[in-house]
C-alpha positions as a Markdown table, in Angstrom:
| # | Residue | x | y | z |
|---|---|---|---|---|
| 1 | Met | 0.0 | -0.2 | 0.1 |
| 2 | Asn | 1.1 | 3.4 | -0.6 |
| 3 | His | 1.9 | 5.8 | 1.9 |
| 4 | Asn | -0.7 | 8.3 | 0.6 |
| 5 | Leu | -3.5 | 5.5 | 0.5 |
| 6 | Lys | -2.4 | 4.9 | 4.1 |
| 7 | Ser | -2.6 | 8.5 | 5.4 |
| 8 | Val | -6.0 | 8.7 | 3.9 |
| 9 | Leu | -7.2 | 5.4 | 5.5 |
| 10 | Asp | -5.7 | 6.4 | 8.9 |
| 11 | Tyr | -7.5 | 9.7 | 8.5 |
| 12 | Leu | -10.8 | 8.2 | 7.7 |
| 13 | Asp | -10.5 | 5.7 | 10.7 |
| 14 | Glu | -9.5 | 8.3 | 13.2 |
| 15 | Asn | -12.3 | 10.6 | 12.2 |
| 16 | Ser | -14.9 | 7.9 | 12.3 |
| 17 | Leu | -15.6 | 8.6 | 8.3 |
| 18 | Lys | -17.7 | 6.0 | 6.3 |
| 19 | Leu | -17.4 | 6.2 | 2.3 |
| 20 | Val | -19.8 | 5.5 | -0.5 |
| 21 | Thr | -18.5 | 6.2 | -4.1 |
| 22 | Ala | -20.7 | 7.0 | -6.9 |
| 23 | Glu | -18.2 | 6.2 | -9.9 |
| 24 | Ser | -18.6 | 6.6 | -13.7 |
| 25 | Cys | -15.4 | 6.9 | -15.6 |
| 26 | Thr | -13.2 | 4.9 | -12.7 |
| 27 | Ala | -16.0 | 2.4 | -12.8 |
| 28 | Gly | -15.4 | 1.1 | -9.5 |
| 29 | Leu | -11.5 | 1.6 | -9.1 |
| 30 | Ile | -12.0 | 4.2 | -6.1 |
| 31 | Ala | -14.0 | 1.3 | -4.1 |
| 32 | Ser | -11.7 | -1.5 | -5.4 |
| 33 | Thr | -8.6 | 0.6 | -4.5 |
| 34 | Leu | -10.2 | 1.0 | -0.9 |
| 35 | Ala | -11.0 | -2.5 | -0.6 |
| 36 | Glu | -7.5 | -3.9 | -1.2 |
| 37 | Val | -6.7 | -3.0 | 2.4 |
| 38 | Pro | -7.8 | -5.6 | 5.1 |
| 39 | Gly | -10.5 | -4.2 | 7.4 |
| 40 | Ser | -12.0 | -2.0 | 4.4 |
| 41 | Ala | -15.4 | -2.3 | 6.0 |
| 42 | Lys | -14.7 | 0.2 | 8.5 |
| 43 | Trp | -14.3 | 3.0 | 5.9 |
| 44 | Leu | -16.2 | 1.8 | 2.9 |
| 45 | Glu | -20.2 | 1.4 | 3.1 |
| 46 | Cys | -20.6 | 0.5 | -0.6 |
| 47 | Ala | -20.0 | 1.8 | -4.0 |
| 48 | Phe | -22.3 | 2.4 | -7.3 |
| 49 | Val | -21.1 | 2.3 | -10.5 |
| 50 | Thr | -23.4 | 4.7 | -12.8 |
| 51 | Tyr | -21.8 | 4.9 | -15.9 |
| 52 | Ser | -25.0 | 5.4 | -18.1 |
| 53 | Ala | -26.9 | 8.7 | -18.2 |
| 54 | Asn | -29.9 | 6.5 | -17.1 |
| 55 | Ala | -28.0 | 4.9 | -13.9 |
| 56 | Lys | -27.0 | 8.4 | -12.7 |
| 57 | Thr | -30.7 | 9.5 | -12.8 |
| 58 | Gly | -32.4 | 6.2 | -11.9 |
| 59 | Val | -30.2 | 5.2 | -9.2 |
| 60 | Leu | -28.6 | 8.4 | -7.7 |
| 61 | Gly | -31.4 | 10.9 | -8.4 |
| 62 | Val | -29.3 | 12.9 | -10.8 |
| 63 | Arg | -31.8 | 15.6 | -12.3 |
| 64 | Gln | -32.1 | 15.1 | -16.5 |
| 65 | Gly | -32.2 | 18.8 | -16.4 |
| 66 | Thr | -28.8 | 18.9 | -14.9 |
| 67 | Ile | -27.4 | 16.8 | -17.1 |
| 68 | Asp | -29.3 | 18.6 | -20.2 |
| 69 | Cys | -28.1 | 21.9 | -19.0 |
| 70 | Tyr | -24.1 | 21.4 | -18.2 |
| 71 | Gly | -23.5 | 17.7 | -20.0 |
| 72 | Leu | -22.7 | 14.3 | -18.2 |
| 73 | Thr | -19.0 | 15.3 | -17.7 |
| 74 | Ser | -19.7 | 18.5 | -15.4 |
| 75 | Glu | -18.7 | 19.2 | -11.9 |
| 76 | Glu | -22.9 | 19.7 | -11.3 |
| 77 | Val | -23.6 | 16.2 | -12.5 |
| 78 | Ala | -20.7 | 14.8 | -9.9 |
| 79 | Arg | -22.0 | 17.0 | -7.0 |
| 80 | Glu | -25.7 | 15.7 | -7.7 |
| 81 | Met | -24.1 | 12.2 | -7.8 |
| 82 | Ala | -22.2 | 12.4 | -4.5 |
| 83 | Glu | -25.4 | 13.8 | -2.8 |
| 84 | Gly | -27.4 | 11.2 | -4.3 |
| 85 | Ala | -25.1 | 8.3 | -3.1 |
| 86 | Leu | -25.3 | 10.2 | 0.5 |
| 87 | Arg | -29.0 | 10.3 | 0.8 |
| 88 | Leu | -29.4 | 6.2 | -0.2 |
| 89 | Thr | -26.6 | 5.1 | 2.6 |
| 90 | Ser | -25.5 | 5.4 | 6.2 |
| 91 | Ala | -22.2 | 6.7 | 4.9 |
| 92 | Asn | -21.2 | 10.4 | 5.9 |
| 93 | Val | -18.9 | 11.1 | 3.1 |
| 94 | Ala | -19.4 | 10.3 | -0.8 |
| 95 | Leu | -16.8 | 10.4 | -3.4 |
| 96 | Ser | -18.1 | 10.8 | -6.8 |
| 97 | Asp | -16.6 | 11.5 | -10.7 |
| 98 | Thr | -17.7 | 11.4 | -14.3 |
| 99 | Gly | -15.5 | 12.1 | -17.3 |
| 100 | Val | -13.9 | 11.1 | -20.3 |
| 101 | Ala | -11.2 | 8.4 | -19.7 |
| 102 | Gly | -10.6 | 8.3 | -23.3 |
| 103 | Pro | -9.1 | 7.6 | -25.9 |
| 104 | Gly | -11.3 | 10.1 | -27.8 |
| 105 | Asn | -13.6 | 12.6 | -26.8 |
| 106 | Ala | -17.2 | 11.9 | -25.6 |
| 107 | Gly | -18.5 | 13.4 | -28.6 |
| 108 | Asp | -19.1 | 17.0 | -26.9 |
| 109 | Asp | -15.8 | 18.3 | -27.5 |
| 110 | Ile | -14.7 | 17.6 | -23.9 |
| 111 | Pro | -10.9 | 16.3 | -24.3 |
| 112 | Pro | -9.8 | 12.8 | -22.9 |
| 113 | Gly | -8.4 | 12.9 | -19.4 |
| 114 | Thr | -11.1 | 15.3 | -18.3 |
| 115 | Val | -12.8 | 14.1 | -15.0 |
| 116 | Cys | -14.9 | 16.1 | -12.7 |
| 117 | Ile | -14.8 | 14.4 | -9.1 |
| 118 | Ala | -17.2 | 15.5 | -6.0 |
| 119 | Trp | -16.8 | 14.9 | -2.5 |
| 120 | Ser | -19.8 | 15.3 | 0.0 |
| 121 | Phe | -19.8 | 15.4 | 3.5 |
| 122 | Gln | -22.6 | 14.9 | 5.9 |
| 123 | Thr | -22.4 | 16.1 | 9.4 |
| 124 | Gly | -25.5 | 16.3 | 11.5 |
| 125 | Asn | -28.4 | 17.2 | 9.2 |
| 126 | Gln | -26.3 | 19.1 | 6.8 |
| 127 | Ser | -24.3 | 18.3 | 3.8 |
| 128 | His | -21.3 | 20.3 | 2.2 |
| 129 | Thr | -20.2 | 19.2 | -1.2 |
| 130 | Phe | -17.2 | 20.1 | -3.3 |
| 131 | Ser | -16.2 | 19.5 | -6.5 |
| 132 | Glu | -13.1 | 20.2 | -9.0 |
| 133 | Thr | -12.6 | 19.3 | -12.4 |
| 134 | Arg | -9.2 | 18.0 | -13.4 |
| 135 | Arg | -7.4 | 16.7 | -16.6 |
| 136 | Phe | -5.1 | 13.6 | -16.4 |
| 137 | Ser | -2.9 | 12.3 | -18.9 |
| 138 | Gly | -2.1 | 9.1 | -20.0 |
| 139 | Asp | -4.0 | 6.3 | -21.8 |
| 140 | Arg | -7.5 | 5.4 | -20.5 |
| 141 | Asn | -6.6 | 3.1 | -17.7 |
| 142 | Gln | -3.6 | 5.7 | -16.5 |
| 143 | Val | -6.4 | 8.5 | -16.7 |
| 144 | Arg | -8.9 | 6.1 | -14.4 |
| 145 | Glu | -6.0 | 5.4 | -11.9 |
| 146 | Ala | -4.9 | 8.9 | -11.8 |
| 147 | Ala | -8.5 | 10.0 | -11.1 |
| 148 | Ser | -9.1 | 7.8 | -8.4 |
| 149 | Gln | -6.0 | 8.2 | -6.6 |
| 150 | Tyr | -6.9 | 11.9 | -7.0 |
| 151 | Ala | -10.3 | 11.6 | -5.4 |
| 152 | Ile | -9.1 | 9.5 | -2.5 |
| 153 | Ser | -6.1 | 11.8 | -1.7 |
| 154 | Arg | -8.3 | 14.8 | -1.4 |
| 155 | Val | -11.0 | 13.3 | 1.4 |
| 156 | Trp | -8.9 | 14.8 | 4.6 |
| 157 | His | -8.4 | 18.4 | 2.5 |
| 158 | Tyr | -12.3 | 19.0 | 2.1 |
| 159 | His | -13.3 | 17.2 | 5.5 |
| 160 | Ile | -11.3 | 19.6 | 7.1 |
| 161 | Ser | -12.8 | 22.7 | 5.1 |
| 162 | Val | -16.0 | 21.3 | 6.5 |
| 163 | Gln | -14.6 | 21.3 | 10.2 |
| 164 | Gln | -13.5 | 24.5 | 9.5 |
| 165 | Gln | -16.6 | 25.9 | 8.6 |
| 166 | Gly | -18.0 | 24.9 | 12.1 |
| 167 | Ser | -19.7 | 21.9 | 11.5 |
| 168 | Asp | -21.0 | 20.0 | 14.8 |
| 169 | Ala | -18.3 | 17.3 | 14.3 |
| 170 | Gly | -15.3 | 17.1 | 16.7 |
| 171 | Ala | -11.8 | 18.4 | 15.6 |
| 172 | Pro | -10.2 | 16.3 | 12.6 |
| 173 | Gln | -7.1 | 14.5 | 13.0 |
| 174 | Leu | -4.4 | 15.3 | 10.4 |
| 175 | Pro | -3.4 | 12.3 | 8.1 |
| 176 | Gly | -0.2 | 10.5 | 9.7 |
């Protein structure tokens, strides 16, 4: 296990965070990476692979209007995916992604390697959602791997942001 993954997993454990993933272009790779480590049930609740628009709307509750307005590869869709995954589970953190792994574009002029990622946190009766659009280089599987690693690596960063906003949870522990 690489040091960054171990740091994130320690952080999840120390802060009683339980993850759900809602993955599109990574097709379950985030959840698979987390599940490689023994004891992963402590921090992994479940995973949704919602590759198609129908799966995003039908399973996660992404609004068709959001897809029509912003496109499948958008932070808006990624945010609704994460928020939908939180609503469907008892997890308190959701990671989602949607994008174009490649090799070509998805027909909407979005370059290969473009991935929109969202992180949503449930604290009490409030949720806090953050999103980013990144462009990763490499072939299809290198893009998927890089996006997965990036999504996992940013959990603690955004969780600390939630804590600094004065949520009702305890003080976060920095990754070891």
